[in-house]
C-alpha positions, 0 to 999 in steps of 0.5 A: 601614552596609552595604559595598554601594552602589546607584548611580542616574542613570548614563549609558548610556555608564557601564561597570564601569571608570569606576565602579571608578575613581571609587570608588577615588579618595582610596585607597578600596578597591573589591571588586566593581563591577557596572553592570546591562545589558539582557539583550537589547541589552547596553546599560547600564540607568542603574543599578548596584552597587559593593561597598567593602572596608570600612565606612569606605570605604563611608561615605566613598564615599557622602559623596564621590560622592553628587551628583557627576558620573560620566561627565558626569552627577550620580549618586545613591549610597546604601546598597543594600537587600536585595530583598524576597522577592516569592514563587516563580513556580513552575509547578504 
């Protein structure tokens, strides 16, 4: 299991601080939090990523938080998957 988690179904009001607080409950250690935002408006896009310090913390976070409410909405928490290479978009 990886230490990086994908979070889906976040509210548009959810920010890095509230995610960090939720994932650090019960003594779990978080190394990085990033809520994805729209580059034009700066509004949260409804998903993000959290990286845990250890495999044990990562597994505990999924068990504790998947389907639970963060900022008033039940979120989906699972192991993040690597993005497939979609090829280069270079100009010729």
